[in-house]
C-alpha positions in Angstrom: 7.9 -7.9 -0.5 11.2 -6.0 1.1 14.0 -8.5 -0.1 16.4 -9.4 2.3 14.5 -8.3 5.4 13.8 -10.8 8.3 10.2 -11.6 8.9 8.5 -13.1 12.0 6.4 -16.1 11.5 3.2 -16.1 13.0 2.1 -19.7 12.9 4.6 -19.9 15.6 3.1 -19.7 19.0 5.4 -17.2 20.4 4.5 -14.8 17.7 0.9 -15.6 16.9 -0.5 -14.2 20.4 1.1 -10.5 19.9 0.1 -10.4 16.7 -3.3 -11.1 17.4 -3.2 -8.9 20.0 -1.8 -6.1 17.9 -5.0 -6.9 15.2 -7.4 -6.6 18.4 -6.2 -3.8 19.5 -5.8 -1.9 15.5 -9.5 -2.6 14.9 -10.5 -1.1 18.6 -8.6 1.9 17.6 -10.2 1.9 14.1 -13.8 2.0 15.6 -13.0 5.2 17.7 -11.8 6.6 14.4 -14.8 5.0 12.8 -16.9 7.0 15.5 -15.5 10.1 14.5 -15.4 9.6 10.5 -19.1 9.1 10.7 -19.7 11.6 13.4 -22.2 9.0 14.9 -21.9 10.7 18.3 -24.5 13.6 17.1 -25.3 13.1 13.6 -29.0 12.6 15.3 -28.9 16.2 17.2 -30.7 18.6 15.3 -28.4 21.7 15.4 -25.7 19.3 14.2 -23.6 20.2 10.9 -21.9 17.3 9.2 -20.5 19.7 7.0 -18.4 22.1 10.2 -17.5 18.5 11.4 -16.1 17.0 8.6 -14.2 20.6 7.6 -12.8 20.6 10.7 -11.7 16.8 11.4 -10.5 16.0 7.5 -8.0 19.1 8.0 -6.7 18.2 11.1 -6.1 14.7 9.9 -3.9 15.6 7.3 -2.0 18.7 9.1 -1.5 16.3 12.0 0.2 13.4 10.2 2.2 16.0 8.1 3.3 17.1 11.1 4.3 13.6 12.4 6.0 12.6 9.1 8.3 16.1 9.9 9.0 15.2 13.5 9.9 11.5 12.8 11.5 12.3 9.9 14.2 14.8 11.0 17.5 13.5 11.9 17.2 14.0 15.8 16.1 10.7 17.5 12.6 11.2 18.5 11.3 9.2 21.3 8.3 6.7 20.3 6.2 6.9 24.1 6.2 10.9 24.2 4.1 11.1 20.6 2.1 8.0 21.5 0.9 9.8 24.6 0.0 13.1 22.8 -2.0 10.9 20.5 -3.8 8.9 23.0 -4.6 12.4 24.9 -5.7 14.0 21.9 -8.0 11.1 21.5 -9.3 11.0 25.3 -10.3 14.6 24.8 -11.6 14.1 21.7 -14.1 11.4 23.4 -14.8 13.8 26.0 -15.4 16.2 24.0 -18.2 15.0 22.1 -19.4 13.6 25.2 -20.1 17.1 26.4 -21.4 18.0 23.0 -23.8 15.3 22.9 -24.9 16.5 26.6 -25.1 20.4 25.6 -26.8 20.4 22.2 -23.9 20.2 19.9 -22.2 23.3 21.3 -19.9 24.3 17.7 -16.9 25.3 19.7 -17.0 21.3 21.3 -17.7 20.2 18.1 -14.9 22.0 16.4 -12.6 21.1 19.2 -13.3 17.3 19.5 -13.0 17.1 15.6 -9.6 18.4 15.8 -8.2 16.6 18.8 -9.6 13.3 17.3 -7.7 14.3 14.4 -4.5 14.9 16.3 -5.0 11.5 17.6 -5.2 10.2 14.7 -2.2 11.4 13.3 -0.1 10.3 16.0 -1.2 7.1 17.2 -2.3 5.0 13.7 1.3 5.3 12.4 2.6 3.3 15.2 0.1 0.6 14.7 0.7 -0.1 11.0 4.7 0.0 12.1 3.9 -2.8 14.4 3.3 -5.1 11.7 6.6 -4.4 9.5 8.3 -7.6 10.5 5.8 -10.1 9.2 4.9 -11.2 6.0 3.1 -9.5 3.3 -0.1 -11.7 3.9 0.3 -11.5 7.5 0.2 -7.3 6.8 -2.6 -7.9 4.5 -4.4 -9.7 6.7 -3.9 -7.4 9.9 -5.3 -4.3 7.6 -8.4 -6.3 6.7 -9.1 -7.2 10.1 -8.5 -3.8 11.4 -10.6 -2.5 9.1 -13.6 -5.1 9.1 -13.3 -5.5 13.3 -13.5 -1.4 13.5 -16.5 -0.4 11.5 -18.4 -3.8 13.0 -17.5 -2.7 16.6 -18.7 0.7 15.6 -22.0 -0.4 14.2 -22.8 -1.9 17.2 -22.1 1.0 19.4 -24.2 2.9 17.4 -27.2 0.5 18.2 -26.5 1.3 21.8 -27.9 3.5 23.6 -25.7 6.8 24.1 -24.3 6.2 27.5 -23.3 2.6 26.8 -22.1 3.7 23.3 -19.9 6.2 25.0 -18.6 4.0 27.2 -17.6 1.4 24.8 -15.3 3.9 22.4 -13.2 5.2 25.7 -13.1 1.0 26.6 -12.1 0.6 23.1 -9.7 3.4 23.3 -8.2 2.1 26.8 -7.9 -1.3 25.3 -6.1 -0.3 22.2 -3.4 1.1 24.7 -2.7 -1.7 26.5 -2.9 -4.2 23.6 -0.2 -1.8 21.4 2.1 -2.3 24.5 1.8 -5.7 24.8 2.0 -6.4 21.4 4.8 -4.1 20.9 7.1 -5.2 24.2 6.4 -9.2 23.0 6.9 -8.5 19.2 10.8 -7.8 20.3 11.3 -11.3 22.0 9.3 -13.2 18.8 11.4 -11.1 16.5 14.7 -11.9 17.9 16.2 -8.9 16.0 14.0 -8.5 13.2 11.6 -6.0 14.4 12.5 -2.2 12.5 12.2 0.0 15.8 12.0 -0.7 19.5 8.8 -0.9 21.7 7.4 1.8 23.6 9.9 3.8 25.3 12.6 3.5 22.6 13.6 5.7 20.0 11.1 5.8 16.8 12.3 4.8 14.0 15.8 5.5 14.8 18.5 4.5 12.2 20.2 2.2 14.5 16.5 0.2 14.7 16.9 -0.7 11.4 19.4 -3.0 9.8 22.0 -1.4 7.3 20.8 -1.1 3.7 20.3 1.0 1.1 18.1 4.0 0.7 14.7 3.5 -1.1 15.0 4.4 -4.5 13.0 6.9 -6.5 11.3 3.9 -8.1 10.5 2.5 -5.1 8.6 5.6 -4.0 6.9 6.3 -7.2 5.7 2.6 -7.5 4.1 3.6 -3.8 2.9 6.8 -4.3 2.6 8.1 -8.0 0.3 5.2 -8.8 -1.5 4.2 -5.3 -0.9 8.0 -3.8 -2.7 10.0 -6.6 -5.2 6.9 -6.9 -6.3 7.4 -3.4 -6.2 11.4 -4.0 -8.3 11.1 -6.9 -10.9 8.5 -5.6 -11.0 10.8 -2.2 -12.1 13.9 -4.3 -14.7 11.6 -6.4 -15.8 10.3 -3.1 -16.4 13.6 -1.2 -18.4 14.7 -4.1 -20.7 11.6 -4.6 -21.0 11.9 -0.6 -22.3 15.1 -0.4 -24.5 14.6 -3.2 -26.2 11.5 -1.4 -26.4 13.4 1.6 -28.5 15.8 0.1 -31.2 12.7 -0.8 -34.3 12.0 0.1 -32.4 9.6 2.8 -31.9 10.5 6.5 -28.3 11.7 7.5 -28.1 8.2 9.5 -29.2 5.9 6.9 -26.3 7.5 4.4 -23.9 7.5 6.5 -24.9 3.3 7.5 -25.0 2.8 3.8 -21.6 3.9 3.4 -20.3 2.2 6.1 -21.5 -1.2 4.9 -19.9 0.0 1.7 -16.6 0.1 3.7 -17.4 -3.6 5.1 -17.6 -4.5 1.7 -14.1 -3.3 1.1 -12.5 -4.9 3.9 -14.0 -8.1 3.0 -12.3 -7.8 -1.1 -9.1 -6.5 0.3 -8.7 -9.6 2.5 -9.9 -11.9 -0.3 -7.6 -10.5 -2.9 -4.5 -9.3 -1.0 -4.9 -11.9 1.9 -4.9 -14.6 -0.3 -2.7 -14.2 -3.3 1.5 -14.3 -2.9 1.8 -11.5 -5.5 -1.6 -9.5 -6.0 -1.5 -6.7 -8.4 -2.6 -3.4 -7.3 -2.8 -1.9 -10.1 -5.5 -4.8 -11.8 -7.4 -3.6 -8.5 -7.5 0.4 -9.5 -8.5 -0.5 -12.9 -11.7 -2.3 -11.8 -12.4 -0.1 -8.9 -12.0 2.8 -11.5 -13.8 1.4 -14.3 -16.8 0.5 -12.4 -16.7 3.6 -11.0 -16.6 5.5 -14.0 -19.6 3.5 -15.4 -21.6 4.5 -12.1 -21.2 8.0 -12.3 -22.4 8.5 -16.0 -25.5 7.6 -15.4 -25.7 9.9 -12.3 -27.3 13.4 -13.8 -30.2 11.1 -15.1 -31.4 9.3 -12.6 -32.9 10.4 -9.4 -31.5 11.6 -6.2 -31.5 8.3 -4.4 -29.6 7.2 -7.2 -26.5 9.5 -5.4 -27.0 7.3 -2.6 -26.6 3.8 -4.1 -23.6 5.3 -5.9 -22.2 6.2 -2.6 -21.8 2.7 -1.7 -20.1 2.1 -4.5 -17.8 4.9 -3.9 -17.3 4.5 -0.3 -16.2 0.8 -1.1 -14.1 1.8 -3.9 -12.3 4.3 -1.8 -11.7 2.3 1.5 -10.4 -0.4 -1.0 -7.8 1.4 -2.9 -7.1 3.3 0.8 -6.4 0.0 2.3 -4.2 -0.8 -0.5 -2.2 2.2 -0.4 -1.5 1.4 3.5 -0.3 -2.2 2.4 2.1 -1.2 0.0 3.7 1.2 2.2 4.1 -0.9 5.1 5.1 -3.7 2.7 7.8 -1.4 0.8 8.9 0.2 3.8 9.1 -2.5 5.9 12.9 -2.7 6.3 13.0 0.5 7.6 11.0 2.3 10.2 11.8 6.0 9.9 10.7 5.8 6.3 8.1 3.3 7.3 6.6 5.7 9.7 7.0 9.3 7.5 5.4 7.3 4.4 2.4 5.4 6.5 1.6 9.1 7.8 1.4 10.8 4.3 -0.4 7.8 3.3 -2.8 8.4 6.1 -2.7 12.5 4.9 -3.6 12.0 1.8 -7.3 10.6 1.3 -8.2 13.0 3.6 -6.9 16.2 2.0 -9.4 14.8 -1.2 -12.0 14.3 0.8 -12.0 17.4 2.1 -11.5 19.2 -1.3 -14.2 16.7 -2.7 -16.7 17.8 -0.1 -16.2 21.6 -0.5 -16.6 21.1 -4.4 -19.6 19.8 -4.0 -20.9 22.4 -1.3 -19.5 25.5 -3.8 -21.6 24.3 -6.5 -24.7 22.9 -4.4 -24.5 19.2 -5.5 -27.5 17.6 -4.4 -30.7 16.7 -4.7 -31.7 20.3 -5.5 -29.1 20.6 -8.0 -30.0 21.6 -11.7 -29.3 18.9 -14.5 -26.4 21.6 -15.9 -24.8 21.4 -12.9 -25.0 17.7 -12.5 -24.2 17.1 -15.6 -21.0 19.4 -15.4 -19.9 17.9 -12.3 -20.1 14.2 -13.9 -18.3 14.9 -16.6 -15.5 16.4 -14.2 -15.7 13.4 -12.2 -15.5 11.3 -15.0 -12.3 13.0 -16.8 -10.6 12.6 -13.2 -11.3 9.0 -12.9 -10.1 8.5 -16.7 -7.1 10.3 -16.3 -5.9 8.2 -13.2 -6.5 5.1 -15.1 -4.5 6.2 -18.1 -1.9 7.4 -15.4 -1.9 4.0 -13.6 -1.7 2.2 -17.2 0.6 4.2 -18.1 3.5 4.0 -15.2 2.5 -0.1 -15.5 4.0 0.0 -19.2 6.9 1.8 -18.2 8.0 -0.2 -15.6 7.1 -3.2 -17.7 9.7 -1.8 -20.1 12.3 -0.9 -17.5 11.9 -4.2 -16.4 12.5 -5.5 -19.6 15.3 -3.8 -20.2 17.1 -5.0 -17.1 16.4 -8.5 -17.9 18.2 -8.0 -21.3 20.9 -6.1 -20.0 21.1 -9.1 -17.4 20.5 -12.0 -20.0 23.7 -10.3 -22.3 25.9 -10.0 -19.7 25.5 -13.6 -18.2 26.0 -14.6 -22.2 28.9 -12.6 -22.4 30.3 -14.3 -18.9 29.8 -17.7 -20.5 31.6 -16.8 -23.9 34.7 -15.6 -21.7 34.3 -19.0 -19.4 33.9 -21.2 -22.5 36.8 -19.1 -24.5 38.9 -19.9 -21.2 38.6 -23.3 -21.1 38.9 -23.7 -24.6 42.4 -22.0 -24.2 43.5 -24.9 -21.6 42.6 -27.7 -23.8 44.1 -26.5 -26.5 47.8 -25.6 -24.4 47.2 -29.1 -22.9 46.7 -30.8 -25.8 48.9 -28.7 -28.3 46.7 -27.4 -31.1 48.0 -24.9 -33.4 45.8 -21.2 -33.2 43.8 -22.1 -36.0 42.8 -25.6 -34.2 42.1 -23.0 -31.5 40.0 -21.3 -33.5 38.1 -24.0 -34.7 37.8 -25.7 -31.3 36.1 -22.5 -29.8 33.5 -22.7 -32.7 32.9 -26.2 -32.4 32.5 -25.8 -28.5 29.4 -23.1 -29.2 27.8 -25.9 -31.1 28.3 -24.2 -34.4 28.1 -26.7 -37.8 30.5 -26.9 -40.2 28.9 -24.0 -42.8 29.0 -21.3 -39.9 32.6 -22.3 -39.3 33.5 -22.2 -43.1 31.6 -18.7 -43.5 33.4 -17.0 -40.3 37.1 -18.4 -40.9 36.9 -18.1 -44.9 38.1 -22.1 -44.9 37.0 -24.5 -47.6 34.7 -27.5 -46.2 37.6 -30.0 -46.9 39.8 -27.7 -44.7 37.8 -26.9 -41.7 37.1 -30.9 -42.0 40.7 -31.9 -41.4 41.3 -29.3 -38.6 38.3 -30.9 -37.2 39.4 -35.0 -37.3 42.9 -33.2 -36.3 40.9 -32.0 -33.2 39.4 -34.8 -32.5 42.6 -36.8 -32.6 44.5 -34.8 -30.0 41.7 -34.5 -27.5 40.8 -37.9 -27.8 37.2 -37.2 -28.4 34.6 -38.4 -31.5 32.2 -35.9 -31.1 31.1 -32.4 -31.2 28.6 -33.1 -28.4 31.8 -34.3 -26.5 33.9 -31.1 -27.3 30.7 -29.4 -26.1 30.8 -31.1 -22.7 34.5 -31.0 -22.1 34.1 -26.9 -22.3 31.3 -27.2 -20.1 32.8 -29.2 -17.1 
């Protein structure tokens, strides 16, 4: 957690409702996103190409997120409301385009246009929702991210079971509901936070310098702690997931069943995330990454030797791991940058862009190599070793970074302890000087007094000052008499008072 930042207590009555409304709106918006992630609108259409849709959606999310980060990171103040309007209008256009495509037989132009519009909507709206939870505690942020993912996946799965017209209406209602929830939560958060928020409500400037408390900029180490481990892990796992997901789509299961299996993986990831990050005061993302990548590496090892249906089973694991690592990245960005609205928006937009770029690369690698149920053993083995190499390199990088960070922290702690020890010695020396002056001690008696105040024994004093034992004993008796003390412990107590 970022030290020194003010927090809104979600247990108080004034703050609980805005928080719950924000979580509800977040889940509603994510349900709309999930419908595009899994292309559930058109997946049953005979002329619909999942590959074409993904190759339009993922790059558009990446480019829109990068564009958003440049806009928000500019030195000029940027209004939040116009960016939100652009995002929600793009979402509305995407929903309209998908409805039109569903009614016209999945026309390629409509499908691609809807995917691009959805990418713009996600890139421009999702960062503001993450930023909405910045003033809350780390556990509250984890709960918001986990419930967003869990609730959004559940709503999307229910919508897929409904007749198409009802599902279309439900997604449109989710989009409108998320906009209303955001407006309410942003406005009410201002009153609940009483100055703890990092950015004003809708209509104000987006992450202007005045909206965040004054403080030092995040150090290079803070940036690396977030993006070197979590960011690269998410990017690498996105490539792995893209390859495995494409291989699973070529199995004996239908695309609808494969997508449903992947959705169950997302629900499992949200539950694990809530249990791990929502219940621990100091969770370790690196430990989580090691476990996820270790299990995934074991599963990938058997990919060439088992049937094509095994890729579908592995896809559940890959989907769960990918979403778990991605949620962890979002959580770390929000917690690390919570005190600075501008850096938070830029950081979360970049964190949102990385997985989509990796997924795009992974899917197209699999398509280029012809990975699927028809892939021959040699190609599948080559891809498997590539995935294993990628996974093991990430594990090595995570552990290497953690070791370097631990060494750096130990060095800082040692320096702090040394500095404190020197300061204590200086204070003890000054108090000994005061006692010596008050009681008329000679210079040699002062030297012995200082060593006695340190708790040194007779042998050490003799060796340090090159004096005999009898001489030191004589000086010690004189010091006791002048200070009116009867033991070395009394001298120690006098110099510590």
